[in-house]
C-alpha positions in Angstrom: 21.5 17.8 -24.5 20.7 20.1 -21.7 18.1 19.1 -19.0 16.4 22.2 -17.5 16.9 23.1 -13.9 13.2 22.9 -13.3 13.0 19.2 -14.9 15.9 17.9 -13.0 14.2 19.3 -9.7 11.0 17.9 -10.6 12.4 14.6 -11.4 14.1 14.5 -7.9 10.8 15.2 -6.3 9.3 12.4 -8.2 12.0 10.2 -7.1 11.7 11.6 -3.4 7.9 11.0 -3.3 8.2 7.4 -5.0 5.3 8.6 -7.0 4.3 6.4 -9.9 5.2 7.9 -13.3 2.5 7.2 -15.8 3.0 5.7 -19.0 4.5 8.4 -21.4 7.0 8.8 -24.1 10.4 9.4 -22.5 13.8 10.1 -24.1 16.4 7.3 -24.1 18.6 9.1 -21.6 15.5 9.6 -19.2 14.7 5.9 -19.5 18.4 5.1 -18.6 18.3 7.4 -15.7 15.2 5.9 -14.5 16.7 2.5 -14.7 19.8 3.7 -12.6 17.6 5.2 -10.1 16.2 1.6 -9.3 19.6 0.2 -9.1 20.7 -0.8 -5.5 24.3 -1.6 -6.0 26.3 1.5 -5.9 29.3 0.1 -7.8 26.7 -0.8 -10.8 25.5 2.9 -10.4 28.9 4.1 -11.0 29.3 1.9 -14.1 25.8 3.0 -15.5 26.9 6.6 -14.9 30.0 6.0 -17.1 28.0 4.4 -19.7 25.4 7.3 -19.8 28.3 9.8 -19.7 29.9 8.1 -22.7 26.8 7.2 -24.7 25.5 10.8 -24.5 28.6 12.7 -24.7 27.5 14.6 -21.5 29.5 17.7 -20.8 30.4 18.6 -17.3 29.2 22.3 -17.8 26.4 22.0 -20.3 24.8 18.8 -18.8 25.7 19.7 -15.1 22.1 19.2 -14.0 22.0 15.7 -15.6 25.2 14.8 -14.1 23.9 15.9 -10.7 21.1 13.4 -10.8 23.5 10.6 -11.7 25.8 11.4 -8.9 22.9 11.7 -6.5 21.7 8.3 -7.6 25.1 6.8 -6.7 25.0 8.7 -3.4 21.8 7.3 -2.3 22.9 3.7 -3.2 25.9 4.2 -1.0 23.7 5.6 1.8 21.5 2.5 1.7 24.6 0.3 2.3 25.7 2.5 5.2 28.7 3.6 3.4 28.2 7.3 4.6 31.6 8.6 3.8 31.1 7.4 0.0 27.6 8.8 0.3 29.1 12.2 1.2 31.7 12.2 -1.4 29.0 11.8 -4.2 26.7 14.4 -2.6 29.4 17.0 -2.6 29.7 16.4 -6.3 26.3 17.6 -6.9 26.8 21.3 -8.2 23.1 22.7 -8.1 22.2 23.2 -4.3 18.6 22.4 -5.0 19.5 19.1 -6.5 21.6 18.6 -3.4 18.9 19.1 -1.1 16.5 17.0 -3.1 19.0 13.9 -3.0 19.8 14.7 0.7 16.0 14.6 1.4 15.4 11.4 -0.7 18.2 9.6 1.0 16.9 10.6 4.5 13.5 9.2 3.5 14.9 5.9 2.0 16.9 5.4 5.3 13.9 5.8 7.3 11.4 3.8 5.2 14.0 0.9 5.0 14.8 1.4 8.9 18.6 1.4 8.0 19.7 4.3 10.1 17.1 6.8 11.7 20.0 8.7 13.5 21.8 9.5 10.2 18.6 10.1 8.3 17.9 12.8 11.2 21.2 14.4 10.4 20.7 14.5 6.7 17.1 15.9 7.1 18.4 18.6 9.3 21.2 19.4 6.9 18.7 19.7 3.9 16.8 22.3 5.8 19.8 24.2 6.5 20.8 24.4 2.8 17.2 25.2 2.0 17.3 28.2 4.5 20.7 29.3 2.9 19.1 29.2 -0.6 15.9 30.8 0.5 17.8 33.8 2.1 20.4 34.1 -0.8 19.3 36.3 -3.8 22.0 34.9 -5.9 20.5 31.2 -5.5 17.7 32.1 -8.0 18.6 30.8 -11.4 18.8 33.4 -14.2 15.7 31.7 -16.0 13.6 31.8 -13.1 11.2 35.0 -12.5 11.3 36.1 -9.0 7.7 35.3 -8.3 8.2 31.8 -9.8 11.0 31.4 -7.7 9.4 32.4 -4.5 6.5 30.0 -5.3 8.8 27.2 -6.1 10.8 27.6 -3.0 7.5 27.7 -1.0 6.4 24.4 -2.7 9.7 22.9 -1.9 9.5 23.4 1.8 6.9 20.6 2.3 9.0 17.7 1.7 12.0 19.1 3.6 10.1 19.9 6.7 7.9 16.8 6.5 10.9 14.5 6.3 12.6 16.2 9.1 9.4 15.7 11.3 9.5 12.0 10.1 13.0 11.7 11.1 12.5 13.3 14.6 9.5 11.0 14.9 11.6 8.0 14.2 14.2 8.7 16.8 11.6 9.6 19.5 11.9 13.6 19.5 8.3 13.9 19.5 7.8 17.7 20.7 10.3 18.7 18.2 8.7 16.5 15.5 5.2 17.9 16.0 6.5 21.5 15.5 8.1 20.8 12.2 5.1 18.6 11.1 2.9 21.8 11.9 5.1 23.9 9.8 5.2 21.4 6.9 1.4 21.7 6.5 1.1 25.4 6.3 -2.6 24.9 6.5 -5.1 22.6 7.8 -3.6 19.3 8.7 -6.5 17.2 7.1 -5.4 18.7 3.8 -1.8 17.2 4.1 -0.5 14.0 2.5 -2.0 10.9 4.3 1.3 9.7 5.7 1.9 12.9 7.3 -1.6 13.3 8.7 -1.1 9.9 10.1 2.0 10.9 11.7 0.6 14.2 13.1 -2.3 12.4 14.7 0.1 10.0 16.5 2.3 12.8 17.6 -0.6 14.5 19.0 -1.4 11.6 21.2 2.3 11.0 22.0 2.6 14.6 23.4 -0.4 14.6 25.4 -3.3 15.9 23.2 -5.2 12.7 22.6 -8.4 14.7 22.3 -7.2 16.8 19.4 -5.8 13.6 17.8 -9.2 12.0 18.0 -11.1 15.2 16.7 -8.8 15.2 13.7 -9.4 11.6 13.0 -13.1 12.1 13.1 -12.8 15.0 10.8 -10.9 12.8 8.4 -13.4 10.0 8.7 -16.3 12.3 7.8 -14.2 13.4 4.9 -13.5 9.7 3.8 -9.7 10.2 4.0 -8.6 7.7 6.7 -5.8 5.4 6.1 -5.1 2.0 7.8 -2.9 3.7 10.4 -5.5 6.3 11.0 -8.2 3.8 11.4 -6.2 1.8 13.8 -5.6 4.8 16.0 -9.3 5.7 16.0 -10.1 2.2 16.9 -7.8 2.3 19.7 -9.6 5.6 21.1 -13.0 3.6 20.4 -11.8 0.6 22.5 -10.4 2.9 25.3 -13.9 4.5 25.6 -16.3 1.4 25.2 -14.0 -1.5 26.5 -13.9 -3.4 23.1 -13.9 -3.0 19.5 -17.5 -4.6 19.1 -19.3 -2.6 16.3 -16.3 -0.4 15.3 -16.9 -1.3 11.7 -20.5 0.1 12.0 -19.4 3.1 13.9 -16.9 3.9 11.1 -19.5 3.4 8.5 -21.8 5.8 10.1 -19.1 8.4 10.2 -18.7 8.0 6.3 -22.3 7.9 5.3 -22.5 11.3 3.9 -19.2 10.6 2.1 -20.6 7.7 -0.1 -23.9 9.4 -0.8 -21.9 12.2 -2.6 -19.6 9.7 -4.3 -22.7 8.1 -5.6 -24.4 10.9 -6.8 -21.1 12.1 -8.7 -20.4 8.7 -10.2 -23.9 8.4 -11.7 -23.1 11.4 -13.7 -20.0 9.8 -15.3 -21.1 6.3 -15.6 -20.1 4.6 -18.9 -21.6 1.9 -21.0 -19.3 0.0 -23.5 -18.6 -3.5 -23.8 -15.6 -4.4 -21.7 -12.8 -5.9 -23.9 -12.6 -9.6 -23.5 -9.6 -11.5 -22.5 -8.2 -14.9 -21.6 -5.2 -15.1 -19.2 -3.6 -17.5 -16.9 -3.5 -17.1 -13.3 -0.2 -17.6 -11.4 -1.2 -21.3 -10.8 -1.5 -21.7 -14.6 -5.1 -21.9 -14.7 -6.9 -20.3 -17.7 -9.2 -17.4 -16.6 -11.8 -15.7 -19.1 -13.7 -12.7 -18.4 -16.5 -14.3 -20.2 -16.6 -16.8 -17.3 -18.0 -14.2 -14.9 -21.0 -13.1 -17.0 -23.8 -12.4 -14.5 -21.4 -11.2 -11.8 -19.9 -7.8 -11.1 -16.2 -8.0 -12.0 -13.4 -5.5 -10.8 -10.1 -5.6 -12.5 -7.2 -4.3 -10.6 -4.2 -3.5 -12.8 -1.0 -3.6 -10.6 2.7 -4.4 -10.5 5.2 -5.5 -8.0 7.4 -2.5 -8.4 4.4 0.1 -8.0 4.5 1.5 -4.6 0.9 3.0 -4.8 -0.4 -0.5 -6.1 1.1 -2.4 -3.1 -0.1 0.4 -0.6 -3.7 -0.3 -1.7 -3.6 -4.0 -1.2 -4.7 -3.9 2.6 -7.8 -1.9 1.6 -8.5 -4.3 -1.4 -8.3 -7.4 0.7 -10.8 -5.9 2.9 -13.1 -5.4 0.0 -12.7 -8.7 -1.5 -13.6 -10.3 2.1 -16.7 -8.0 2.4 -18.0 -8.6 -1.1 -17.5 -12.3 -1.8 -20.2 -12.1 -4.4 -18.1 -9.6 -6.5 -15.1 -11.0 -8.7 -12.0 -9.2 -8.1 -9.2 -9.9 -10.7 -5.7 -8.7 -9.9 -3.7 -8.4 -13.0 0.0 -8.0 -12.9 1.0 -5.7 -15.9 4.4 -4.2 -17.0 6.3 -7.1 -15.2 9.4 -7.3 -17.4 12.1 -10.2 -17.6 12.0 -13.9 -17.8 11.2 -14.4 -14.1 8.1 -12.2 -14.1 5.7 -15.0 -13.0 8.1 -16.2 -10.4 8.4 -12.6 -8.9 4.6 -12.0 -8.8 4.2 -15.6 -7.3 6.7 -14.8 -4.5 5.3 -11.5 -3.7 1.7 -12.8 -3.4 2.9 -15.9 -1.3 5.2 -13.5 0.9 2.3 -11.2 1.9 -0.3 -14.0 1.9 -2.8 -12.2 -0.1 -5.8 -14.4 -1.1 -6.2 -12.7 -4.5 -6.9 -14.1 -7.9 -4.1 -13.0 -9.6 -3.5 -13.0 -13.6 -0.4 -12.3 -15.7 -0.9 -9.9 -18.6 0.5 -11.6 -21.7 1.9 -10.3 -25.0 -0.3 -10.1 -28.0 2.1 -12.6 -29.8 5.4 -14.2 -29.3 7.2 -11.3 -31.2 5.2 -8.4 -29.8 6.4 -5.9 -27.0 2.6 -5.0 -26.5 0.5 -6.8 -24.0 -3.2 -7.8 -24.1 -4.5 -5.8 -21.1 -2.5 -2.7 -21.4 -3.4 -2.6 -25.2 -7.1 -3.3 -24.7 -8.0 -1.4 -21.6 -5.1 1.5 -22.1 -4.4 2.5 -18.5 -2.5 5.8 -18.3 -1.0 4.8 -14.8 -1.4 2.2 -12.2 -3.0 1.1 -9.9 -5.8 1.2 -12.4 -9.4 -0.4 -11.8 -12.2 -1.2 -14.2 -15.6 -1.9 -13.1 -17.7 -4.3 -15.1 -21.6 -4.9 -14.6 -23.3 -8.3 -14.7 -24.0 -7.8 -18.5 -20.1 -7.5 -19.4 -20.2 -3.7 -19.8 -17.5 -1.4 -18.6 -19.2 1.3 -16.4 -16.3 2.8 -14.4 -12.6 3.4 -14.3 -10.5 4.7 -11.7 -6.7 5.1 -11.1 -4.3 6.1 -8.4 -4.3 5.5 -4.5 -4.5 8.0 -1.9 -5.9 6.6 1.5 -7.7 3.3 2.3 -10.8 5.1 3.2 -11.1 6.9 -0.1 -10.4 3.8 -1.9 -13.1 1.7 0.0 -15.7 4.4 -0.2 -15.1 4.9 -4.0 -15.4 1.2 -4.7 -18.1 0.5 -2.4 -20.1 3.4 -4.0 -19.4 1.9 -7.4 -20.6 -1.8 -6.3 -23.9 -0.2 -4.9 -24.5 1.5 -8.3 -23.7 -1.7 -10.2 -26.1 -3.7 -7.9 -28.7 -1.5 -8.6 -28.6 -1.6 -12.5 
C-alpha cells in the first residue's frame, strides 16, 4: 500500500500544527499511525512501528513514505526525552527531505511548547530552514508526480511553518531582533492575517524591539476585526494601563473597539438561523448527578462538545469561562465526548479539577451497553470539535458552530448568538 508523497506531507503538517482531525473514515493503518503519534515512550513507538511493518507488510521502497512517518514519530518521542543522539539517528532514517523537514519542525515546536530545550529547538528550526532552502533551489527535489507550478506553490505554502517556528525559537532564546525578521518573512502579507499565535508573538516582538506604538496599532486593528486572543488582550490592556494609570473600564474600552464586529456577525447569523427541536438527552455530570436538557426549558442553553485530548477545545476554555461569568442567566453545558477507555470519567475529573474550571461538565454515554455509538455524538452529529449548539428558551436548536481561532472571535460570535436568542 503506497501512501502518496502529498498525503504524507499533509499528515506531517497536521501533526505539526496539532490541528484537530475531524471525524472521518480512515484506513486501519492511518488509525494505527495516529495512535503511534500520540505515544510518548520512544521504545513503545519502536514496538508499534515493528507491529505496523509486520501487519501491513510494508516494503522499504514501495512504502518509504509511510516508513518515514513512523521513523519521524520515534524521533520526536526521543527528542521529548532529550535523547538527542537517538533523535538524530531516526531523523536520518527519513528518506524524503520534505518529510524530514516536517518532523524536524514538529520536534522543534514540541520542545518549545513543552519548554524542554529551547536552544536545541532553535538548532532544529534552523536546520529545517537550511534543508528547505536546499530543496527549494534544487530542481531534482521536485517529485516526478508534481507539476512544476504545483511544486512551487507547495514549497511557497511550506515556508510558513518553517519561518514561523524559527521565529518562535529565536523568541524563546531571547534573540528578538532576529526573531522579528523571520516572523515578518513568515507572514508574507499583512501580519493581522497570520495565525493568532504568530501575530501575538509579533506584537510582543515589536514592543520588545522598541516599537511599542506599532504593536499597539496592530492590536487595535485586530480588536476592530474581532481577532484578539488572550495574549493580545493582555498586551493591549498593559498599554491601556500605561496610558491611563489603571485598568478601570478596560472591558468597556475593548467592547467599544468591537462594536461594528458584533453588528456584522448578528446580521449574518440571522440569515442562517435554524429552527428545529434540539435532540433531548439525560446525562450524568462528573459528580454523578443526572442532568436533562428538559430541565432548562425556558432558558438559553449552550452545549460545548469537547475532549481532554482536543487542543483547540482546551485553548477555547479561558474565553468560555469569561462567557459563563458574564452570562450567568445562560446555561452552559460542557459535554465531554470521544473520551475512550475505562478511566474516561477520572481523566475528565482530573482535568477540570487541575484547571479549576467552574463548568457544569457532563459525560457522553453509549447508546447501550454493547454499542460503540454515543448519545450526543449520534444525535447532534458534530463533524469536529470543539462544537457548540445554541438552544433557545423553547428548546429549539438555532445555531451551530465549530472550531476555535481566537478568544475575541469566539466571544463575539457567542455574544452575538445570545443577543439574537434573547430577542426571540
